[in-house]
C-alpha positions in Angstrom: 24.3 14.6 9.1 21.9 11.7 10.2 19.1 12.3 12.6 20.0 11.1 16.2 17.9 9.1 18.1 17.1 5.5 19.0 18.0 3.1 16.2 15.1 1.4 14.9 15.3 -2.5 14.5 15.3 -4.0 10.8 12.0 -4.5 9.4 12.6 -8.3 9.4 13.3 -8.2 13.2 10.0 -6.0 13.8 7.9 -8.6 11.9 9.6 -11.6 13.4 8.6 -9.9 16.8 4.9 -9.7 15.6 5.0 -13.3 14.5 6.1 -14.4 18.0 3.2 -12.1 19.5 0.7 -13.9 17.0 2.1 -17.2 18.3 1.6 -16.4 21.8 -2.0 -15.2 21.2 -3.0 -18.6 19.8 -2.3 -20.1 23.2 -4.5 -17.3 24.9 -7.3 -16.6 22.6 -9.8 -19.3 21.6 -10.5 -19.8 17.8 -13.7 -18.7 16.4 -15.7 -19.2 13.3 -18.4 -17.7 11.3 -20.7 -18.9 8.5 -20.6 -17.2 5.3 -22.8 -16.1 2.5 -22.6 -14.7 -0.9 -24.0 -11.0 -1.2 -24.7 -9.5 -4.5 -24.8 -5.6 -5.1 -25.0 -3.1 -7.9 -21.6 -1.5 -8.8 -22.3 1.3 -11.4 -24.7 -0.8 -13.4 -22.6 -4.2 -12.9 -23.6 -6.9 -10.6 -20.8 -7.8 -8.2 -20.7 -10.8 -5.8 -18.6 -11.2 -2.4 -18.4 -13.9 0.0 -18.9 -12.3 3.5 -19.4 -13.5 7.0 -22.5 -13.6 9.0 -22.0 -11.9 12.3 -24.8 -13.6 14.1 -23.4 -17.1 13.4 -20.1 -16.7 15.3 -19.3 -19.6 17.6 -16.1 -20.7 19.2 -14.2 -23.9 18.1 -14.5 -26.4 21.0 -12.2 -29.1 22.2 -13.0 -32.6 23.2 -14.2 -31.2 26.7 -16.6 -28.8 25.0 -14.5 -25.8 26.0 -13.4 -23.1 23.5 -10.2 -24.4 22.0 -6.9 -22.7 22.4 -4.8 -25.0 20.4 -1.6 -22.8 20.2 0.8 -23.1 17.2 3.5 -25.7 17.2 7.0 -25.0 16.6 7.3 -26.8 13.4 4.7 -28.6 11.3 5.5 -31.0 8.4 3.6 -31.6 5.2 2.7 -28.1 4.3 1.0 -27.4 7.6 1.6 -24.0 9.5 4.0 -23.9 12.4 5.9 -21.1 14.1 9.1 -21.8 12.1 7.0 -22.4 8.9 5.9 -18.8 8.8 8.2 -17.3 6.1 7.8 -20.2 3.7 4.1 -20.5 4.0 3.8 -16.8 3.8 5.7 -16.6 0.5 3.7 -19.4 -1.1 0.3 -18.3 0.0 -2.3 -16.9 -2.1 -2.3 -17.0 -6.1 -1.4 -14.9 -9.0 -4.1 -12.4 -8.2 -2.6 -11.1 -5.0 -2.0 -12.2 -1.4 1.7 -13.0 -1.2 2.9 -15.1 -4.1 1.3 -12.7 -6.7 2.6 -9.6 -5.1 6.2 -11.1 -4.6 6.2 -11.9 -8.5 4.9 -8.4 -9.3 7.6 -6.6 -7.0 10.4 -8.7 -8.6 9.2 -8.1 -12.3 8.8 -4.5 -11.6 12.4 -4.3 -10.2 13.7 -6.1 -13.2 11.9 -4.1 -15.7 13.2 -0.8 -14.3 16.6 -2.3 -14.0 16.7 -2.5 -17.8 15.2 1.0 -18.2 17.6 2.5 -15.7 20.4 0.8 -17.5 19.9 2.7 -20.7 20.4 5.9 -18.8 17.6 7.5 -20.7 15.8 8.4 -17.4 18.9 10.2 -16.3 19.0 12.2 -19.5 15.4 13.0 -19.0 16.3 14.2 -15.4 18.8 16.6 -16.7 16.3 17.9 -19.4 13.7 18.5 -16.5 16.2 20.2 -14.4 17.3 22.6 -17.3 13.5 23.2 -18.2 12.4 23.8 -14.4 15.3 26.1 -13.1 13.6 28.3 -10.6 10.3 26.4 -10.6 11.5 23.1 -9.2 9.2 23.3 -6.2 6.1 23.0 -8.7 6.9 19.3 -9.2 6.0 18.5 -5.6 2.4 19.8 -5.6 1.7 18.8 -9.2 3.0 15.2 -8.7 1.3 14.8 -5.3 -2.1 16.0 -6.8 -1.9 13.5 -9.8 -0.9 10.5 -7.6 -3.6 11.3 -5.0 -6.1 11.5 -7.9 -4.9 8.2 -9.0 -5.5 6.6 -5.6 -9.0 8.1 -5.5 -10.1 7.2 -8.9 -8.7 3.7 -9.6 -7.2 2.7 -6.4 -3.6 3.3 -7.4 -1.0 1.7 -5.0 1.5 -0.9 -6.1 2.1 0.9 -9.3 3.6 3.7 -7.2 6.7 1.4 -6.9 7.6 2.0 -10.4 7.0 5.8 -10.4 9.1 5.9 -7.2 12.0 4.4 -9.2 11.8 7.2 -11.7 11.0 10.2 -9.5 13.3 9.6 -6.5 16.6 10.3 -8.5 14.8 13.3 -10.0 13.9 15.1 -6.7 17.3 14.2 -5.3 18.9 15.9 -8.3 16.6 18.9 -7.7 17.9 19.2 -4.1 15.3 17.3 -2.2 15.6 13.7 -0.7 14.4 10.2 -1.0 11.7 10.7 1.6 10.1 13.5 -0.7 10.0 11.1 -3.4 8.1 8.6 -1.5 5.7 11.3 -0.3 4.7 12.5 -3.8 4.3 9.0 -5.0 3.2 6.3 -2.7 1.9 8.4 0.2 0.0 10.6 -2.2 -1.8 7.4 -3.6 -2.8 6.3 -0.2 -4.2 9.7 0.8 -6.4 9.5 -2.2 -7.2 6.0 -1.8 -8.4 6.6 2.0 -10.5 9.6 1.1 -11.9 8.5 -2.3 -15.5 8.8 -3.6 -15.1 6.2 -6.3 -12.1 3.7 -5.5 -13.3 0.3 -7.0 -11.2 -1.7 -4.6 -12.2 0.2 -1.3 -15.2 2.4 -1.0 -17.3 0.8 -3.7 -16.9 -2.7 -2.2 -17.4 -1.5 1.4 -20.8 0.4 0.3 -22.0 -2.6 -1.6 -21.2 -5.1 1.2 -22.8 -2.6 3.8 -25.9 -2.3 1.6 -25.3 1.3 1.0 -25.9 2.7 -2.6 -22.5 2.4 -4.4 -20.7 5.8 -4.8 -23.4 7.6 -2.7 -21.9 10.3 -0.5 -19.6 11.5 -3.2 -19.9 15.2 -2.6 -18.8 14.9 1.1 -15.9 12.6 0.1 -14.7 14.9 -2.8 -14.5 17.8 -0.3 -12.7 15.5 2.2 -10.3 14.3 -0.6 -9.5 18.0 -1.5 -8.8 18.8 2.2 -6.5 15.8 2.8 -4.6 16.3 -0.5 -4.0 19.9 0.2 -2.7 19.3 3.8 -0.5 16.4 2.3 0.9 18.9 -0.4 1.6 21.5 2.3 3.3 19.2 4.6 5.4 17.6 1.9 6.4 21.2 0.6 7.4 22.2 4.2 9.5 19.1 4.7 11.0 19.4 1.2 11.8 23.1 1.7 13.6 22.3 5.0 15.7 19.6 3.3 16.8 21.8 0.3 17.9 24.7 2.8 19.7 22.2 5.0 20.4 18.8 3.8 21.1 17.7 7.3 17.4 17.9 8.0 16.9 14.9 5.7 15.7 11.7 7.4 17.2 9.5 4.5 20.9 10.6 4.3 22.0 7.0 3.4 19.5 6.7 0.6 20.3 10.1 -0.8 24.0 9.3 -0.9 23.3 5.9 -2.7 21.2 7.7 -5.4 23.7 10.4 -5.9 26.4 7.9 -6.3 24.7 5.3 -8.6 22.3 7.7 -10.5 24.5 10.7 -10.7 23.6 12.7 -13.8 27.0 14.2 -13.8 28.2 10.9 -15.3 26.4 11.1 -18.6 26.9 13.4 -21.5 23.9 15.5 -21.2 22.7 15.0 -24.8 19.1 13.8 -25.0 19.3 11.6 -28.2 16.6 9.9 -30.4 17.4 6.7 -28.5 16.7 8.4 -25.1 13.5 9.9 -26.6 12.2 6.5 -27.7 12.8 5.0 -24.2 11.1 7.8 -22.4 8.3 7.6 -25.1 7.8 3.8 -24.5 7.6 4.5 -20.7 4.9 7.2 -21.1 2.9 5.1 -23.6 3.3 2.0 -21.4 2.0 4.0 -18.2 -1.0 5.2 -20.4 -1.6 1.4 -21.4 -1.6 0.4 -17.7 -3.9 3.4 -16.6 -6.3 2.3 -19.5 -6.1 -1.3 -18.6 -6.9 -0.6 -14.9 -9.7 1.7 -15.4 -11.5 0.3 -18.5 -10.5 -3.5 -18.3 -10.1 -4.0 -14.5 -6.5 -5.0 -15.1 -4.7 -6.3 -11.8 -1.6 -7.8 -10.6 -0.9 -10.4 -13.4 -1.7 -8.0 -16.3 0.2 -4.9 -14.7 3.2 -7.0 -14.1 3.2 -8.2 -17.6 2.8 -4.7 -18.9 5.7 -3.4 -16.9 7.7 -6.3 -18.3 6.8 -5.3 -21.8 7.8 -1.8 -21.1 11.3 -3.0 -19.9 11.8 -5.3 -22.9 11.0 -2.7 -25.3 13.1 -0.2 -23.7 16.1 -2.7 -23.5 15.6 -3.5 -27.3 15.9 0.3 -28.0 18.8 0.6 -25.8 20.6 -2.2 -27.7 19.6 -0.8 -31.1 20.8 2.7 -30.3 23.6 1.8 -28.2 22.4 3.7 -25.3 25.1 3.7 -22.5 26.8 1.0 -24.8 24.0 -1.5 -23.9 24.2 -5.2 -25.0 21.7 -8.0 -25.0 23.6 -9.4 -22.1 23.4 -6.2 -20.3 19.6 -6.4 -20.7 19.7 -9.8 -18.9 22.1 -8.7 -16.3 20.1 -5.4 -15.4 16.9 -7.2 -15.1 18.5 -9.6 -12.5 20.0 -6.6 -10.7 17.0 -4.7 -10.6 15.0 -7.7 -9.2 17.6 -8.3 -6.7 17.3 -4.5 -5.4 13.6 -5.2 -4.5 14.1 -8.8 -3.2 14.0 -7.5 0.5 10.8 -5.9 -0.2 9.4 -9.1 -1.8 10.5 -11.1 1.2 8.5 -8.7 3.7 5.4 -9.5 1.8 5.8 -13.3 2.5 6.8 -12.5 6.2 3.8 -10.3 6.8 1.4 -12.9 5.3 3.0 -15.4 7.8 1.5 -13.4 10.6 -2.1 -14.0 9.4 -1.1 -17.7 8.8 -0.1 -18.1 12.3 -3.3 -16.6 13.6 -5.3 -19.2 11.5 -5.7 -17.1 8.3 -8.3 -14.7 7.4 -11.1 -16.9 6.0 -14.0 -16.2 8.1 -15.4 -19.7 7.4 -12.4 -21.4 9.0 -11.7 -21.5 12.8 -9.0 -18.8 13.6 -7.8 -16.4 16.3 -8.3 -13.4 13.9 -12.0 -14.3 13.7 -12.4 -14.1 17.5 -10.7 -10.8 17.6 -13.1 -9.5 15.0 -16.0 -10.6 16.7 -14.8 -9.4 20.2 -13.7 -5.9 18.9 -16.8 -5.4 16.8 -19.1 -6.2 19.7 -17.9 -3.1 21.5 -19.3 -0.7 19.1 -22.9 -1.0 20.3 -22.1 0.1 23.9 -20.6 3.5 22.9 -22.0 7.0 22.2 -22.6 7.8 18.4 -19.4 9.8 18.0 -17.3 7.5 20.1 -18.7 4.4 18.2 -17.9 6.0 14.8 -14.3 7.0 16.1 -13.9 3.4 17.3 -14.7 2.0 13.8 -11.9 4.1 12.4 -9.3 2.9 15.0 -10.7 -0.7 14.7 -10.3 -0.8 10.8 -6.8 0.8 11.4 -5.7 -2.0 13.6 -7.2 -4.9 11.3 -5.4 -3.2 8.4 -2.1 -4.5 10.0 -3.3 -8.0 9.4 -5.5 -7.7 6.3 -3.9 -4.9 4.1 -6.1 -5.7 1.1 -8.9 -3.0 0.8 -11.3 -5.3 -0.9 -10.4 -8.2 1.6 -10.8 -6.0 4.6 -14.1 -4.6 3.3 -15.6 -8.1 2.8 -14.2 -9.3 6.2 -15.2 -6.4 8.4 -18.1 -4.5 6.8 -20.7 -7.5 7.5 -19.8 -7.2 11.1 -19.6 -3.4 11.5 -22.5 -2.4 9.4 -25.3 -4.0 11.6 -23.4 -2.9 14.7 -23.4 0.6 13.5 -27.2 0.5 13.2 -27.4 -0.4 16.8 -25.1 2.3 18.0 -27.1 4.9 16.0 -24.3 5.4 13.3 -25.4 5.5 9.8 -24.0 2.8 7.6 -22.5 5.5 5.4 -20.5 6.8 8.4 -19.4 3.2 9.0 -18.0 3.0 5.4 -16.3 6.3 6.0 -14.5 4.9 9.1 -13.5 1.8 7.1 -12.1 3.7 4.2 -10.1 6.1 6.5 -8.9 3.4 8.9 -7.9 1.1 5.9 -6.2 3.6 3.6 -4.2 6.1 6.1 -2.6 3.2 7.8 -1.2 1.9 4.6 1.3 4.8 4.8 2.9 3.0 7.9 2.0 -0.7 8.5 5.3 -2.9 7.5 2.7 -5.5 6.3 1.9 -3.4 3.3 3.5 -4.9 0.2 3.2 -1.6 -1.8 4.7 0.5 1.0 7.5 -2.0 1.5 8.1 -2.1 -2.3 8.3 1.6 -2.6 10.7 2.0 0.5 12.8 -0.8 -1.2 12.9 1.2 -4.3 13.9 4.2 -2.3 16.5 2.6 -0.2 14.7 3.4 3.0 14.4 1.2 5.9 11.0 0.8 7.6 12.5 2.1 11.0 13.8 5.2 9.2 10.5 5.7 7.6 8.5 5.3 10.7 10.5 8.1 12.5 9.6 10.4 9.7 6.1 9.5 8.9 4.5 9.0 12.4 4.1 12.8 12.7 2.3 13.0 9.5 0.4 9.8 10.4 -0.9 11.4 13.6 -1.9 14.6 11.6 -3.9 12.7 9.1 -5.5 10.7 11.9 -6.6 13.9 13.7 -8.0 15.2 10.4 -9.8 11.9 9.9 -11.4 12.2 13.3 -12.6 15.6 12.4 -14.4 14.3 9.4 -15.7 11.3 11.1 -17.2 13.4 13.9 -18.6 16.0 11.2 -20.2 13.2 9.3 -21.9 11.9 12.5 -23.2 15.5 13.4 -24.7 16.0 9.8 -25.9 12.4 9.9 -24.1 11.6 6.7 -26.2 8.7 4.9 
């Protein structure tokens, strides 16, 4: 029985509302601009460079009368310019293959297509049957083990978008074991973000933030490792508590519609239960492919273009195996059709990525060197830190980064945009830069679990068949718990003068 309460609006409606708010802000808040500079820092023996803003150079863009300019966004703009009604198209085509919108959209669609082929072979369903048979009486162990490893992946190499693929595999499994789709998202995507937020070595978050803030890269590791262990343990306990409630009483689930969908479309009762050589080869392809991806990310710094191609290769090889071994009577045409169907299933999530980027475009973009409303918001909020007591200033950094993460979800992008502003202000407020970095990483990582502008979150929810409104109703309690824990560690870091 579905949970009762106020029906949340569709994700598209929520984002459109934020776009309207952003458009109104362009009429009320003047545009500002920073000068930028290149900073170089040592990252584990490698020299990295980032373009960052110079806080002391902020100035308002002025109009013909010399007053701060409040241009306001127009309703429509031709010739590729940004107007209110252009937000979706401009958002979808922004960026490049390395990220932002267009690269992430392609990544999500390719993953969906690749796993459409893999799931068409039914080898994963056969594997689910085998797992169920092997884990009878020990099903609950899957939750802590998976949560631990995904959290570790987030902490060590910044795992995020990759969780979409794992959710496609694990959600049918946990549902077959008597849990629900929410549990599947918790042990995959949410676990990665718990690890990402509390990492001691994540190359896309804490390492860049420390380098930009002129803090020795990977310093403060013992404190962060302890923090990661505590957050991961709390995440496991919370997930097991919720999952056990659902197993005892399925009406306690927040995702009844998603559960029903997977029971209908991925029903293990519809297959013969024989784990054949062909099934084994598909699963082996998937395992080896995942190993290839992890190696590429850790050793070769592979990112969205390479990972997307790796998943496509896995899907292609699995499809060829399916055709050769006639898995589920699969043909070459079935490969093509299942690729299209798989991509179609994640199309709404891909559209959300473009819509979310449209919010930033309406505000003038996230380039500190170009006049925008977002720059003014950054400068104004950052200036509040130096007028507060140490503990309050450190806590403010956490909330400030959480709010900015709604607009700039990329950990590396947010570090380059905000740390040059926050680090010197933290000095004035008497807060160490190490604590400022801590506030950054916790604010950035933890809100990735809830903001609808996160491509990885929306991709995972799309794979799980869960609407963002449904997800919000569930995750808000866990989010508040995580924030409370984050404040404890922030205050503790200030008291021990973490540096």
